C-alpha positions in Angstrom: 0.0 0.2 -0.1 2.8 2.4 0.8 4.5 1.9 -2.4 1.3 2.4 -4.2 0.9 5.5 -2.3 4.3 6.7 -3.0 3.8 6.1 -6.8 0.5 8.0 -6.8 2.2 10.9 -5.0 5.1 11.1 -7.4 2.7 11.2 -10.4 0.8 14.0 -8.8 4.1 15.8 -8.1 5.1 15.3 -11.7 1.8 16.3 -13.1 1.9 19.8 -11.1 5.2 20.6 -12.6 5.8 23.2 -15.4 6.9 21.7 -18.7 10.4 23.1 -18.3 10.7 21.8 -14.8 9.7 18.3 -15.8 12.3 18.5 -18.7 15.2 19.5 -16.4 14.2 16.7 -14.0 13.8 14.0 -16.6 17.1 15.1 -18.5 19.0 15.0 -15.3 17.6 11.3 -14.7 17.4 9.9 -18.1 19.4 12.1 -20.5 18.4 14.1 -23.3 17.6 11.3 -25.8 15.1 9.8 -23.5 13.4 13.0 -23.1 13.2 13.2 -26.8 11.7 10.0 -26.6 9.1 10.9 -24.2 7.8 14.1 -25.6 9.4 16.0 -22.9 10.4 19.2 -24.2 12.2 22.6 -23.5 10.5 25.7 -24.8 12.3 28.7 -25.7 11.3 31.9 -23.7 8.0 33.2 -25.3 7.1 30.0 -27.1 3.4 29.8 -27.6 1.7 27.2 -29.8 -1.5 28.2 -31.6 -3.9 25.1 -32.2 -6.4 26.0 -34.9 -9.5 23.6 -34.8 -12.1 24.2 -37.5 -15.4 22.7 -36.4 -18.4 21.7 -38.1 -21.2 19.7 -36.6 -18.9 17.8 -34.1 -21.4 17.9 -30.8 -20.4 14.1 -30.3 -16.4 14.8 -30.1 -15.7 18.3 -29.5 -15.5 18.1 -25.6 -13.1 15.1 -25.9 -10.9 16.6 -28.5 -10.4 20.0 -26.1 -9.6 17.7 -23.0 -6.9 16.0 -25.1 -5.5 19.1 -26.6 -5.5 20.8 -23.2 -4.0 17.8 -21.5 -0.7 18.6 -23.7 1.9 20.1 -21.5 2.6 22.8 -24.0 2.3 26.6 -23.7 -0.8 27.3 -26.1 -3.7 29.0 -27.3 -6.8 27.4 -28.8 -8.6 29.0 -31.5 -12.1 27.2 -32.4 -13.9 28.5 -35.6 -17.6 27.2 -35.8 -18.3 26.9 -39.7 -22.0 27.5 -39.1 -22.9 24.2 -37.3 -26.4 22.9 -37.0 -26.2 19.9 -34.6 -25.8 22.1 -31.5 -22.2 22.6 -31.7 -22.5 26.2 -32.2 -24.5 26.8 -29.1 -22.2 24.8 -27.1 -18.8 26.4 -27.8 -19.2 29.6 -25.9 -19.2 27.3 -22.8 -15.9 25.9 -23.8 -13.9 29.3 -24.3 -11.6 30.3 -21.4 -8.5 32.6 -21.0 -6.4 30.1 -23.6 -9.5 29.4 -25.9 -11.1 31.8 -28.4 -13.9 30.9 -30.2 -15.1 32.3 -33.4 -18.1 32.1 -35.6 -19.1 31.8 -39.7 -22.3 33.0 -40.4 -22.3 31.0 -43.3 -20.8 27.3 -43.9 -17.7 27.8 -46.1 -15.5 25.0 -45.7 -12.3 23.8 -43.8 -9.9 25.9 -45.8 -12.1 29.2 -45.1 -12.3 28.1 -41.3 -8.5 27.7 -41.1 -8.1 31.2 -42.7 -10.3 32.5 -40.0 -8.2 30.9 -37.4 -4.8 31.9 -38.8 -5.9 35.5 -38.8 -6.5 35.3 -34.9 -3.4 33.3 -34.1 -0.8 35.0 -31.6 1.5 32.1 -31.3 4.8 31.6 -32.5 4.2 28.3 -34.1 0.9 27.3 -35.7 -0.5 23.7 -35.6 -3.9 22.2 -37.6 -6.2 20.0 -35.5 -9.2 18.5 -36.8 -12.4 18.7 -34.3 -12.9 14.9 -34.1 -11.1 11.8 -32.9 -9.1 10.7 -35.9 -5.9 12.5 -34.8 -4.3 12.3 -31.3 -2.9 15.5 -29.8 -0.4 13.2 -28.0 1.7 13.4 -31.1 2.2 17.2 -30.5 5.7 16.7 -29.0 6.9 14.7 -32.0 5.4 17.2 -34.5 6.7 20.1 -32.6 10.3 18.7 -32.1 12.1 19.7 -35.5 10.9 23.2 -35.0 12.1 23.4 -31.7 15.5 21.8 -32.4 15.8 24.5 -35.2 15.9 21.9 -38.0 12.2 22.9 -39.6 10.0 25.6 -40.5 7.1 23.4 -41.3 6.5 19.9 -40.3 3.9 17.5 -41.8 2.4 14.3 -40.2 2.0 10.9 -42.1 -0.2 8.2 -41.4 1.8 5.9 -43.7 5.3 5.8 -42.0 5.3 3.4 -39.1 2.6 4.4 -36.6 -0.7 2.1 -35.9 -4.0 3.3 -37.7 -7.6 2.2 -37.8 -8.1 0.0 -40.9 -11.0 1.5 -42.9 -11.7 2.3 -46.6 -9.3 1.0 -49.1 -10.0 3.5 -51.9 -9.5 6.1 -49.7 -5.9 5.1 -49.1 -5.6 4.5 -53.0 -6.9 8.1 -53.5 -4.7 9.5 -50.7 -1.6 7.8 -52.3 -2.6 9.0 -55.9 -3.0 12.7 -55.0 0.1 12.8 -52.7 2.1 11.5 -55.7 0.6 13.8 -58.0 1.3 16.7 -55.6 4.8 15.6 -55.2 5.4 15.5 -58.9 3.9 19.1 -59.0 6.0 20.7 -56.1 9.2 18.2 -56.3 8.6 17.2 -52.9 8.9 13.8 -51.6 5.8 13.5 -48.9 4.0 10.3 -48.1 0.7 11.8 -46.8 0.0 15.4 -48.4 -3.7 15.1 -47.3 -2.8 14.8 -43.5 -4.6 17.1 -41.1 -1.5 17.4 -38.8 0.4 20.5 -40.4 2.5 22.7 -38.2 4.0 26.0 -39.4 6.2 28.8 -37.8 4.0 31.5 -37.6 6.2 33.6 -40.2 5.8 31.0 -42.9 2.1 31.5 -42.8 2.2 35.2 -42.4 3.4 35.6 -46.0 1.2 33.2 -47.5 -2.2 33.9 -49.3 -4.7 31.2 -49.0 -7.8 30.8 -50.9 -9.1 27.3 -51.0 -12.5 27.2 -49.0 -12.9 23.3 -48.6 -10.2 20.5 -48.3 -8.2 22.0 -51.3 -6.5 23.7 -48.4 -4.1 20.7 -48.2 -2.9 20.7 -51.7 -3.1 24.6 -51.8 -0.8 24.9 -48.7 1.4 22.1 -49.9 2.1 23.8 -53.3 2.9 27.2 -51.8 5.1 25.9 -48.9 6.9 24.0 -52.1 7.6 27.5 -53.6 9.5 28.8 -50.4 11.5 25.1 -49.9 14.6 27.0 -50.5 13.9 29.2 -47.4 11.5 26.8 -45.7 12.8 23.4 -44.3 9.9 21.0 -44.3 10.1 17.9 -42.0 7.6 14.8 -42.0 7.1 12.8 -38.8 4.7 9.7 -38.2 1.5 10.2 -36.4 -1.1 7.6 -35.1 -4.6 7.8 -37.1 -8.0 6.4 -35.9 -10.1 7.2 -38.8 -13.7 7.4 -38.8 -16.6 5.9 -40.7 -19.4 7.9 -42.4 -21.8 6.8 -39.9 -19.5 8.5 -37.2 -19.5 11.7 -39.2 -16.7 11.4 -41.7 -17.2 14.5 -44.0 -14.7 14.2 -46.9 -16.0 12.5 -50.0 -15.5 11.5 -53.5 -16.1 15.3 -54.9 -13.3 16.4 -52.5 -10.9 14.1 -54.1 -11.8 15.6 -57.5 -11.4 19.0 -56.1 -8.0 18.3 -54.7 -6.7 16.9 -57.9 -7.8 20.3 -59.6 -6.2 22.2 -56.6 -2.9 20.5 -57.4 -2.8 21.7 -60.9 -4.3 24.9 -60.7 -2.0 25.9 -57.6 1.0 24.5 -59.7 0.4 26.7 -62.9 -2.1 29.5 -62.2 -1.7 30.9 -58.7 
């Protein structure tokens, strides 16, 4: 019993520590390499992560998504953009706002890309991360996504669902379409990404500041990839594995075949015409 109490007391003490103090303690005991594996990071002075979450009809998931995001030991602000939800999400969001969580409303449904543009305009952090408002992507991956930027190696980081992490087994043709779109995007951008369509994209704030984005729906993914590629000489891009728990259409999945064709159009349009 005493050992159990000691373990609980230790866990409670560790949970109460600031991220920098956790890093100092762990690095002294385990070494810097182990800290990286555990996702214990040292943040530079003034660091703040802006987590931008476009929301449309996610009443079932939004509480849990926010709980998981807020559980990450990272200095952050959260920007929620409701894209004119009709399932009760819109009415619920004001109750979720706090000192570190801002809620912005669209009066007309415009799509993920438009919601992200609105969210980016409200960011005040040094690094910006895109988070979907469902449970397909796990905020526990934030440390590995941020590490290349914090180490000074990258200016933009893409997650990848296809390089070594566990994932829920779902739609074969979605996987085929994703790989085809990624290959075509790579051909147009001369990048070697494995998952262009992934939600998790992270940017130094200054990278986004000079970028004029236009896509309103899921065309955001090929558009931002194309525009990042043009700055590749001055913008270092990394890709890291992320876990993925895809959901079915019955569970609220929204992307469909017309979005695949729109992404195809965007790949060529943003390569040659914008």
